[in-house]
C-alpha positions as CSV (number, residue, x, y, z in Angstrom):
1,M,280.7,211.7,-74.6
2,P,279.0,213.8,-77.4
3,A,278.0,210.7,-79.3
4,L,275.7,209.6,-76.4
5,R,274.1,213.1,-76.3
6,M,273.7,213.2,-80.1
7,D,272.1,209.7,-79.9
8,A,269.7,210.8,-77.1
9,S,268.8,213.9,-79.2
10,M,268.1,211.9,-82.2
11,S,266.1,209.3,-80.3
12,I,263.9,212.1,-78.8
13,L,263.3,213.8,-82.2
14,A,262.5,210.5,-83.8
15,S,260.1,209.6,-81.0
16,A,258.4,213.0,-81.4
17,R,258.2,212.7,-85.1
18,M,257.0,209.1,-85.2
19,P,253.5,208.4,-83.9
20,R,254.6,205.0,-82.7
21,P,255.1,206.0,-78.9
22,L,251.6,207.3,-79.1
23,P,249.3,204.3,-80.0
24,I,246.5,205.6,-77.8
25,E,246.2,209.1,-79.4
26,A,246.6,207.3,-82.8
27,A,243.6,205.1,-81.9
28,I,241.5,208.0,-80.6
29,P,241.2,210.0,-83.9
30,P,239.6,207.1,-86.0
31,S,237.0,206.7,-83.2
32,H,236.0,210.4,-83.5
33,S,236.5,210.3,-87.4
34,L,233.9,207.6,-87.8
35,P,230.7,208.9,-85.9
36,T,228.4,207.3,-88.6
37,S,229.9,203.9,-87.7
38,Q,228.6,204.2,-84.1
39,K,225.2,205.1,-85.4
40,Q,225.1,202.2,-87.7
41,T,226.2,199.9,-84.9
42,S,223.5,201.4,-82.5
């Protein structure tokens, strides 16, 4: 069943390319990217 294998490969590649499966990592950069926001909130 090469179709299944190809699907799995494509799924993995798409997941690695898309930052959707990594919502935590995507939410971390903004926090570190906005240090002034924390200072203003203090």
